[in-house]
KOLMI-94809 format. One record per residue (C-alpha): residue number from 1; residue in one letter; x, y, z. Coordinates in nm, 2 decimals. Each point is the difference from the previous one (the first is absolute). Example, Ala and Ser with C-alpha at 12.3 -4.5 7.8 and 13.67 -1.06 7.14 Angstrom:
residues 2
<atom k="1" r="A" px="1.23" py="-0.45" pz="0.78"/>
<atom k="2" r="S" px="0.14" py="0.34" pz="-0.07"/>
***
This chain:
residues 282
<atom k="1" r="M" px="1.81" py="-1.07" pz="0.85"/>
<atom k="2" r="R" px="-0.15" py="-0.20" pz="-0.30"/>
<atom k="3" r="A" px="0.26" py="-0.09" pz="-0.21"/>
<atom k="4" r="A" px="0.00" py="0.16" pz="-0.42"/>
<atom k="5" r="R" px="-0.18" py="-0.22" pz="-0.21"/>
<atom k="6" r="R" px="0.23" py="0.07" pz="-0.33"/>
<atom k="7" r="L" px="-0.08" py="-0.32" pz="-0.22"/>
<atom k="8" r="G" px="0.06" py="-0.04" pz="-0.33"/>
<atom k="9" r="G" px="0.24" py="0.30" pz="-0.01"/>
<atom k="10" r="W" px="-0.29" py="0.24" pz="0.12"/>
<atom k="11" r="V" px="0.13" py="0.33" pz="0.06"/>
<atom k="12" r="A" px="-0.21" py="0.29" pz="0.22"/>
<atom k="13" r="P" px="-0.13" py="0.24" pz="-0.18"/>
<atom k="14" r="G" px="-0.11" py="0.41" pz="0.09"/>
<atom k="15" r="P" px="0.20" py="0.21" pz="0.22"/>
<atom k="16" r="T" px="0.31" py="-0.18" pz="0.26"/>
<atom k="17" r="P" px="-0.15" py="0.09" pz="0.36"/>
<atom k="18" r="A" px="0.22" py="0.28" pz="0.19"/>
<atom k="19" r="M" px="0.04" py="-0.23" pz="0.34"/>
<atom k="20" r="P" px="0.11" py="0.20" pz="0.28"/>
<atom k="21" r="A" px="0.41" py="-0.08" pz="0.05"/>
<atom k="22" r="D" px="-0.06" py="-0.10" pz="0.35"/>
<atom k="23" r="P" px="-0.44" py="-0.17" pz="0.03"/>
<atom k="24" r="G" px="-0.01" py="-0.04" pz="0.36"/>
<atom k="25" r="E" px="-0.33" py="-0.05" pz="0.12"/>
<atom k="26" r="L" px="-0.15" py="-0.05" pz="-0.37"/>
<atom k="27" r="W" px="0.17" py="-0.33" pz="0.03"/>
<atom k="28" r="P" px="-0.32" py="-0.26" pz="0.06"/>
<atom k="29" r="G" px="-0.04" py="-0.03" pz="0.35"/>
<atom k="30" r="P" px="-0.18" py="-0.31" pz="0.18"/>
<atom k="31" r="E" px="-0.29" py="-0.10" pz="-0.20"/>
<atom k="32" r="E" px="0.15" py="0.17" pz="-0.30"/>
<atom k="33" r="D" px="0.10" py="-0.08" pz="-0.32"/>
<atom k="34" r="L" px="0.14" py="0.21" pz="-0.29"/>
<atom k="35" r="C" px="-0.15" py="-0.13" pz="-0.33"/>
<atom k="36" r="W" px="0.05" py="0.14" pz="-0.35"/>
<atom k="37" r="L" px="-0.22" py="0.17" pz="-0.12"/>
<atom k="38" r="A" px="0.04" py="0.21" pz="-0.38"/>
<atom k="39" r="G" px="0.33" py="-0.03" pz="-0.19"/>
<atom k="40" r="N" px="0.26" py="0.03" pz="0.32"/>
<atom k="41" r="W" px="-0.23" py="0.15" pz="0.20"/>
<atom k="42" r="R" px="-0.08" py="-0.15" pz="0.32"/>
<atom k="43" r="I" px="-0.31" py="-0.02" pz="0.24"/>
<atom k="44" r="L" px="-0.02" py="-0.11" pz="0.39"/>
<atom k="45" r="Q" px="-0.30" py="-0.14" pz="0.13"/>
<atom k="46" r="R" px="-0.09" py="-0.21" pz="0.28"/>
<atom k="47" r="T" px="0.06" py="-0.42" pz="-0.05"/>
<atom k="48" r="D" px="-0.34" py="0.01" pz="0.24"/>
<atom k="49" r="G" px="-0.23" py="0.26" pz="-0.15"/>
<atom k="50" r="H" px="-0.09" py="0.22" pz="-0.34"/>
<atom k="51" r="R" px="0.20" py="-0.06" pz="-0.26"/>
<atom k="52" r="F" px="0.05" py="0.17" pz="-0.33"/>
<atom k="53" r="S" px="-0.27" py="-0.27" pz="-0.25"/>
<atom k="54" r="L" px="-0.10" py="-0.02" pz="-0.36"/>
<atom k="55" r="D" px="-0.28" py="0.27" pz="0.05"/>
<atom k="56" r="D" px="0.31" py="0.20" pz="0.05"/>
<atom k="57" r="V" px="0.23" py="-0.06" pz="-0.32"/>
<atom k="58" r="V" px="-0.35" py="0.01" pz="-0.24"/>
<atom k="59" r="T" px="-0.15" py="0.33" pz="0.11"/>
<atom k="60" r="A" px="0.36" py="0.16" pz="-0.02"/>
<atom k="61" r="Y" px="0.02" py="-0.16" pz="-0.35"/>
<atom k="62" r="L" px="-0.29" py="0.12" pz="-0.08"/>
<atom k="63" r="A" px="0.07" py="0.36" pz="0.14"/>
<atom k="64" r="V" px="0.34" py="-0.02" pz="-0.19"/>
<atom k="65" r="T" px="-0.16" py="-0.09" pz="-0.34"/>
<atom k="66" r="I" px="-0.25" py="0.31" pz="0.01"/>
<atom k="67" r="V" px="0.24" py="0.23" pz="0.08"/>
<atom k="68" r="A" px="0.31" py="-0.10" pz="-0.18"/>
<atom k="69" r="A" px="-0.01" py="0.24" pz="-0.27"/>
<atom k="70" r="R" px="-0.03" py="0.37" pz="0.17"/>
<atom k="71" r="P" px="0.18" py="-0.13" pz="0.36"/>
<atom k="72" r="P" px="-0.14" py="0.13" pz="0.35"/>
<atom k="73" r="A" px="0.11" py="0.22" pz="0.18"/>
<atom k="74" r="R" px="-0.15" py="0.00" pz="0.33"/>
<atom k="75" r="H" px="-0.14" py="-0.39" pz="0.09"/>
<atom k="76" r="L" px="-0.21" py="-0.07" pz="0.29"/>
<atom k="77" r="D" px="-0.07" py="-0.35" pz="0.13"/>
<atom k="78" r="L" px="-0.29" py="-0.06" pz="0.24"/>
<atom k="79" r="G" px="0.04" py="-0.17" pz="0.30"/>
<atom k="80" r="C" px="0.29" py="-0.13" pz="-0.16"/>
<atom k="81" r="G" px="0.07" py="-0.23" pz="0.27"/>
<atom k="82" r="I" px="0.40" py="-0.13" pz="0.00"/>
<atom k="83" r="G" px="0.03" py="0.18" pz="-0.24"/>
<atom k="84" r="S" px="0.00" py="-0.29" pz="-0.33"/>
<atom k="85" r="V" px="-0.18" py="0.27" pz="-0.26"/>
<atom k="86" r="L" px="0.14" py="0.28" pz="0.10"/>
<atom k="87" r="L" px="0.38" py="-0.09" pz="-0.02"/>
<atom k="88" r="F" px="-0.15" py="-0.18" pz="-0.34"/>
<atom k="89" r="L" px="-0.05" py="0.31" pz="-0.17"/>
<atom k="90" r="A" px="0.31" py="0.19" pz="0.19"/>
<atom k="91" r="W" px="0.21" py="-0.25" pz="-0.15"/>
<atom k="92" r="R" px="-0.16" py="0.01" pz="-0.35"/>
<atom k="93" r="F" px="0.01" py="0.41" pz="0.05"/>
<atom k="94" r="P" px="0.24" py="0.11" pz="0.06"/>
<atom k="95" r="E" px="-0.01" py="0.36" pz="0.00"/>
<atom k="96" r="A" px="-0.31" py="-0.03" pz="0.13"/>
<atom k="97" r="R" px="-0.08" py="0.12" pz="0.38"/>
<atom k="98" r="C" px="-0.23" py="-0.29" pz="0.21"/>
<atom k="99" r="L" px="-0.20" py="0.04" pz="0.29"/>
<atom k="100" r="G" px="-0.23" py="-0.28" pz="0.21"/>
<atom k="101" r="V" px="-0.21" py="0.05" pz="0.24"/>
<atom k="102" r="E" px="-0.09" py="-0.27" pz="0.21"/>
<atom k="103" r="A" px="-0.13" py="-0.06" pz="0.41"/>
<atom k="104" r="Q" px="0.13" py="-0.31" pz="0.04"/>
<atom k="105" r="G" px="0.34" py="0.10" pz="0.23"/>
<atom k="106" r="I" px="0.14" py="-0.31" pz="-0.04"/>
<atom k="107" r="S" px="-0.01" py="0.00" pz="-0.36"/>
<atom k="108" r="A" px="0.07" py="0.38" pz="-0.06"/>
<atom k="109" r="A" px="0.35" py="-0.07" pz="0.21"/>
<atom k="110" r="L" px="0.06" py="-0.26" pz="-0.22"/>
<atom k="111" r="A" px="-0.09" py="0.18" pz="-0.30"/>
<atom k="112" r="R" px="0.28" py="0.26" pz="0.10"/>
<atom k="113" r="R" px="0.24" py="-0.21" pz="0.08"/>
<atom k="114" r="S" px="0.02" py="-0.11" pz="-0.37"/>
<atom k="115" r="I" px="-0.02" py="0.31" pz="-0.13"/>
<atom k="116" r="A" px="0.35" py="0.07" pz="0.19"/>
<atom k="117" r="W" px="0.10" py="-0.32" pz="-0.13"/>
<atom k="118" r="N" px="-0.03" py="0.06" pz="-0.36"/>
<atom k="119" r="G" px="0.13" py="0.36" pz="0.07"/>
<atom k="120" r="A" px="-0.31" py="0.14" pz="-0.10"/>
<atom k="121" r="V" px="-0.06" py="0.21" pz="0.29"/>
<atom k="122" r="G" px="0.03" py="0.34" pz="-0.13"/>
<atom k="123" r="R" px="-0.30" py="-0.03" pz="-0.27"/>
<atom k="124" r="V" px="-0.21" py="-0.29" pz="0.11"/>
<atom k="125" r="E" px="-0.17" py="0.00" pz="0.37"/>
<atom k="126" r="V" px="-0.25" py="-0.16" pz="0.18"/>
<atom k="127" r="R" px="-0.25" py="0.22" pz="0.23"/>
<atom k="128" r="A" px="-0.10" py="-0.17" pz="0.26"/>
<atom k="129" r="G" px="-0.39" py="0.04" pz="0.05"/>
<atom k="130" r="D" px="-0.39" py="-0.08" pz="-0.10"/>
<atom k="131" r="F" px="-0.09" py="0.13" pz="-0.33"/>
<atom k="132" r="R" px="-0.31" py="0.06" pz="0.04"/>
<atom k="133" r="D" px="0.08" py="0.27" pz="0.34"/>
<atom k="134" r="P" px="-0.09" py="0.29" pz="-0.09"/>
<atom k="135" r="E" px="0.35" py="0.14" pz="0.11"/>
<atom k="136" r="I" px="0.14" py="-0.26" pz="-0.25"/>
<atom k="137" r="V" px="-0.25" py="0.15" pz="-0.33"/>
<atom k="138" r="D" px="0.10" py="0.29" pz="0.08"/>
<atom k="139" r="A" px="0.40" py="0.04" pz="0.02"/>
<atom k="140" r="L" px="-0.02" py="-0.26" pz="-0.31"/>
<atom k="141" r="T" px="-0.29" py="0.26" pz="-0.20"/>
<atom k="142" r="A" px="0.26" py="0.31" pz="0.13"/>
<atom k="143" r="V" px="0.24" py="-0.13" pz="-0.24"/>
<atom k="144" r="P" px="0.04" py="0.00" pz="-0.39"/>
<atom k="145" r="P" px="-0.24" py="-0.28" pz="-0.12"/>
<atom k="146" r="F" px="0.16" py="-0.32" pz="-0.11"/>
<atom k="147" r="D" px="0.08" py="-0.17" pz="-0.34"/>
<atom k="148" r="L" px="-0.09" py="-0.36" pz="0.11"/>
<atom k="149" r="V" px="-0.16" py="-0.10" pz="0.30"/>
<atom k="150" r="T" px="-0.03" py="-0.44" pz="0.08"/>
<atom k="151" r="G" px="-0.20" py="-0.19" pz="0.32"/>
<atom k="152" r="T" px="-0.02" py="-0.40" pz="0.04"/>
<atom k="153" r="P" px="-0.28" py="0.04" pz="0.30"/>
<atom k="154" r="P" px="-0.10" py="-0.28" pz="0.24"/>
<atom k="155" r="Y" px="-0.26" py="-0.20" pz="-0.18"/>
<atom k="156" r="F" px="-0.27" py="-0.14" pz="0.26"/>
<atom k="157" r="L" px="-0.16" py="0.14" pz="0.24"/>
<atom k="158" r="V" px="0.04" py="0.00" pz="0.39"/>
<atom k="159" r="G" px="-0.25" py="-0.28" pz="0.05"/>
<atom k="160" r="T" px="-0.03" py="-0.25" pz="-0.30"/>
<atom k="161" r="G" px="0.32" py="-0.20" pz="0.08"/>
<atom k="162" r="V" px="0.21" py="-0.14" pz="0.25"/>
<atom k="163" r="E" px="0.29" py="0.23" pz="0.07"/>
<atom k="164" r="S" px="0.35" py="-0.04" pz="0.04"/>
<atom k="165" r="D" px="0.12" py="0.08" pz="0.37"/>
<atom k="166" r="G" px="0.36" py="0.04" pz="-0.14"/>
<atom k="167" r="I" px="0.25" py="0.29" pz="-0.05"/>
<atom k="168" r="Q" px="-0.17" py="0.27" pz="-0.22"/>
<atom k="169" r="R" px="-0.21" py="-0.26" pz="-0.22"/>
<atom k="170" r="G" px="-0.37" py="0.12" pz="0.13"/>
<atom k="171" r="P" px="-0.02" py="0.32" pz="-0.09"/>
<atom k="172" r="C" px="0.14" py="-0.05" pz="-0.35"/>
<atom k="173" r="R" px="-0.24" py="-0.28" pz="-0.11"/>
<atom k="174" r="F" px="-0.30" py="0.10" pz="0.21"/>
<atom k="175" r="E" px="-0.11" py="0.37" pz="-0.06"/>
<atom k="176" r="H" px="0.05" py="0.20" pz="0.39"/>
<atom k="177" r="R" px="0.10" py="0.30" pz="-0.18"/>
<atom k="178" r="G" px="-0.22" py="0.03" pz="-0.35"/>
<atom k="179" r="G" px="-0.05" py="-0.20" pz="-0.32"/>
<atom k="180" r="I" px="0.01" py="0.08" pz="-0.35"/>
<atom k="181" r="E" px="-0.28" py="0.30" pz="0.05"/>
<atom k="182" r="D" px="0.25" py="0.18" pz="0.26"/>
<atom k="183" r="Y" px="0.30" py="-0.06" pz="-0.22"/>
<atom k="184" r="C" px="-0.24" py="0.21" pz="-0.32"/>
<atom k="185" r="K" px="-0.09" py="0.24" pz="0.17"/>
<atom k="186" r="T" px="0.35" py="0.08" pz="0.12"/>
<atom k="187" r="A" px="0.17" py="-0.06" pz="-0.30"/>
<atom k="188" r="A" px="-0.18" py="0.23" pz="-0.20"/>
<atom k="189" r="R" px="0.05" py="0.33" pz="0.22"/>
<atom k="190" r="V" px="0.39" py="-0.03" pz="-0.08"/>
<atom k="191" r="L" px="-0.01" py="-0.07" pz="-0.37"/>
<atom k="192" r="A" px="0.15" py="0.23" pz="-0.24"/>
<atom k="193" r="P" px="-0.25" py="0.02" pz="-0.30"/>
<atom k="194" r="G" px="0.01" py="-0.30" pz="-0.22"/>
<atom k="195" r="A" px="0.21" py="-0.16" pz="0.23"/>
<atom k="196" r="P" px="-0.07" py="-0.37" pz="0.10"/>
<atom k="197" r="F" px="-0.08" py="-0.17" pz="0.30"/>
<atom k="198" r="V" px="0.05" py="-0.36" pz="-0.02"/>
<atom k="199" r="A" px="-0.10" py="-0.31" pz="0.29"/>
<atom k="200" r="C" px="-0.12" py="-0.39" pz="0.02"/>
<atom k="201" r="E" px="-0.23" py="-0.07" pz="0.12"/>
<atom k="202" r="A" px="-0.15" py="-0.41" pz="0.16"/>
<atom k="203" r="W" px="-0.16" py="-0.15" pz="-0.35"/>
<atom k="204" r="L" px="-0.32" py="-0.11" pz="0.22"/>
<atom k="205" r="E" px="0.00" py="0.39" pz="0.14"/>
<atom k="206" r="R" px="0.01" py="0.13" pz="-0.36"/>
<atom k="207" r="D" px="-0.33" py="0.18" pz="0.03"/>
<atom k="208" r="R" px="0.11" py="0.21" pz="0.22"/>
<atom k="209" r="V" px="0.22" py="0.15" pz="-0.26"/>
<atom k="210" r="A" px="-0.22" py="0.11" pz="-0.22"/>
<atom k="211" r="P" px="-0.24" py="0.27" pz="0.26"/>
<atom k="212" r="A" px="0.30" py="0.03" pz="0.21"/>
<atom k="213" r="A" px="0.16" py="0.16" pz="-0.27"/>
<atom k="214" r="R" px="-0.35" py="0.23" pz="-0.10"/>
<atom k="215" r="A" px="-0.01" py="0.15" pz="0.36"/>
<atom k="216" r="A" px="0.35" py="0.15" pz="-0.05"/>
<atom k="217" r="G" px="-0.03" py="0.16" pz="-0.33"/>
<atom k="218" r="L" px="0.20" py="-0.28" pz="-0.13"/>
<atom k="219" r="T" px="-0.05" py="-0.17" pz="-0.35"/>
<atom k="220" r="I" px="0.19" py="-0.36" pz="-0.07"/>
<atom k="221" r="T" px="0.20" py="0.00" pz="-0.28"/>
<atom k="222" r="R" px="0.15" py="-0.39" pz="0.03"/>
<atom k="223" r="W" px="-0.05" py="-0.28" pz="0.14"/>
<atom k="224" r="R" px="0.19" py="-0.38" pz="0.00"/>
<atom k="225" r="D" px="-0.15" py="-0.29" pz="0.19"/>
<atom k="226" r="V" px="0.29" py="-0.23" pz="0.13"/>
<atom k="227" r="I" px="-0.05" py="-0.36" pz="0.05"/>
<atom k="228" r="P" px="0.29" py="-0.20" pz="0.20"/>
<atom k="229" r="R" px="-0.03" py="-0.28" pz="-0.17"/>
<atom k="230" r="A" px="-0.11" py="-0.15" pz="-0.32"/>
<atom k="231" r="G" px="-0.35" py="-0.13" pz="0.04"/>
<atom k="232" r="K" px="-0.08" py="0.20" pz="0.30"/>
<atom k="233" r="Q" px="-0.20" py="0.28" pz="0.10"/>
<atom k="234" r="P" px="0.11" py="0.38" pz="-0.03"/>
<atom k="235" r="L" px="0.25" py="0.03" pz="0.35"/>
<atom k="236" r="F" px="-0.09" py="0.45" pz="-0.07"/>
<atom k="237" r="S" px="-0.01" py="0.28" pz="-0.23"/>
<atom k="238" r="V" px="0.21" py="0.26" pz="-0.05"/>
<atom k="239" r="F" px="-0.13" py="0.31" pz="-0.13"/>
<atom k="240" r="A" px="0.13" py="0.41" pz="-0.11"/>
<atom k="241" r="M" px="-0.25" py="0.25" pz="0.07"/>
<atom k="242" r="C" px="0.03" py="0.39" pz="-0.10"/>
<atom k="243" r="A" px="-0.26" py="0.33" pz="0.08"/>
<atom k="244" r="D" px="-0.30" py="-0.06" pz="-0.16"/>
<atom k="245" r="D" px="0.01" py="0.36" pz="-0.29"/>
<atom k="246" r="G" px="-0.38" py="0.00" pz="0.02"/>
<atom k="247" r="K" px="-0.03" py="-0.10" pz="-0.35"/>
<atom k="248" r="G" px="-0.17" py="-0.33" pz="0.06"/>
<atom k="249" r="A" px="0.16" py="-0.33" pz="0.11"/>
<atom k="250" r="A" px="0.32" py="-0.12" pz="-0.18"/>
<atom k="251" r="T" px="0.02" py="-0.34" pz="-0.17"/>
<atom k="252" r="A" px="0.21" py="-0.21" pz="0.29"/>
<atom k="253" r="V" px="0.28" py="-0.17" pz="-0.20"/>
<atom k="254" r="V" px="-0.04" py="-0.43" pz="0.14"/>
<atom k="255" r="D" px="0.29" py="-0.16" pz="-0.03"/>
<atom k="256" r="S" px="0.01" py="-0.35" pz="-0.07"/>
<atom k="257" r="P" px="0.08" py="-0.21" pz="0.29"/>
<atom k="258" r="L" px="0.36" py="-0.03" pz="0.13"/>
<atom k="259" r="V" px="0.06" py="-0.37" pz="0.11"/>
<atom k="260" r="V" px="0.28" py="-0.10" pz="0.22"/>
<atom k="261" r="R" px="0.04" py="-0.32" pz="0.00"/>
<atom k="262" r="D" px="-0.08" py="-0.23" pz="-0.30"/>
<atom k="263" r="Q" px="-0.20" py="-0.36" pz="0.09"/>
<atom k="264" r="A" px="0.36" py="-0.14" pz="0.07"/>
<atom k="265" r="G" px="0.03" py="0.27" pz="0.30"/>
<atom k="266" r="K" px="0.29" py="0.19" pz="-0.27"/>
<atom k="267" r="R" px="0.05" py="0.39" pz="0.01"/>
<atom k="268" r="T" px="-0.18" py="0.13" pz="-0.33"/>
<atom k="269" r="R" px="0.16" py="0.15" pz="-0.25"/>
<atom k="270" r="D" px="-0.20" py="0.35" pz="0.10"/>
<atom k="271" r="F" px="0.07" py="-0.06" pz="0.31"/>
<atom k="272" r="I" px="0.38" py="-0.06" pz="-0.05"/>
<atom k="273" r="A" px="-0.08" py="0.33" pz="-0.20"/>
<atom k="274" r="V" px="-0.12" py="0.19" pz="0.26"/>
<atom k="275" r="R" px="0.29" py="-0.13" pz="0.28"/>
<atom k="276" r="A" px="0.27" py="0.11" pz="-0.29"/>
<atom k="277" r="A" px="-0.20" py="0.40" pz="-0.01"/>
<atom k="278" r="M" px="0.06" py="0.06" pz="0.42"/>
<atom k="279" r="G" px="0.32" py="-0.16" pz="-0.02"/>
<atom k="280" r="M" px="-0.04" py="-0.38" pz="0.15"/>
<atom k="281" r="P" px="0.19" py="-0.30" pz="-0.12"/>
<atom k="282" r="P" px="-0.14" py="-0.22" pz="-0.28"/>
***
């Protein structure tokens, strides 16, 4: 279990996790650890597998920013993995009902245990399966539409790089079950009128985003590149889109790039503000 970071008198914001009286099997097992996520909420991760990262934090932050004035009642996270974006949004909007869909069984199981650890089982759920599967899509379209859809697709086409044989890692980085095109297609089918779809894409693959949106009947409304360190090229981009209303392409708001660390390697003020908004210590 990771020790709490409370330097400088920092107090964790947001709802307090309603941990079970007897966590039992929710405790981290071999090759697992229980890490701090948002406020006092935690997430279970494999020490030898896929872990939540910068793209999860910034995707969740853009989603929170866009819907802050009108909090979502229903949120869907496509390919939710171990549940990081799903949990960030559930923490930020304690009245929302949140659903994740995840094809890797080990990731779905970890996400469910994290949900239970934080006492959110009554309103947060993870459904195991491939969101491209017609049965999954039918189930998603059979319920009321979602006020917010998020996704953090894998960044690379299979065969364009060397895949890790580590647990979870290959399909988290390479498109074993589709990429941004599939995420847009499913999101477009389940969005409520005017609701946003917020996702990320590798900066080197950014030219795929606009065609993927158009093919799904979506329009990009916001875009931001993320630079890991001052002086380097962007690592990935986050974007928001909504259903095309047929009145012509909207002009996307392009935010100034988010620079995560300055040239000395220290976190920038902008990134510290992102962390603060997502319940993370400065």
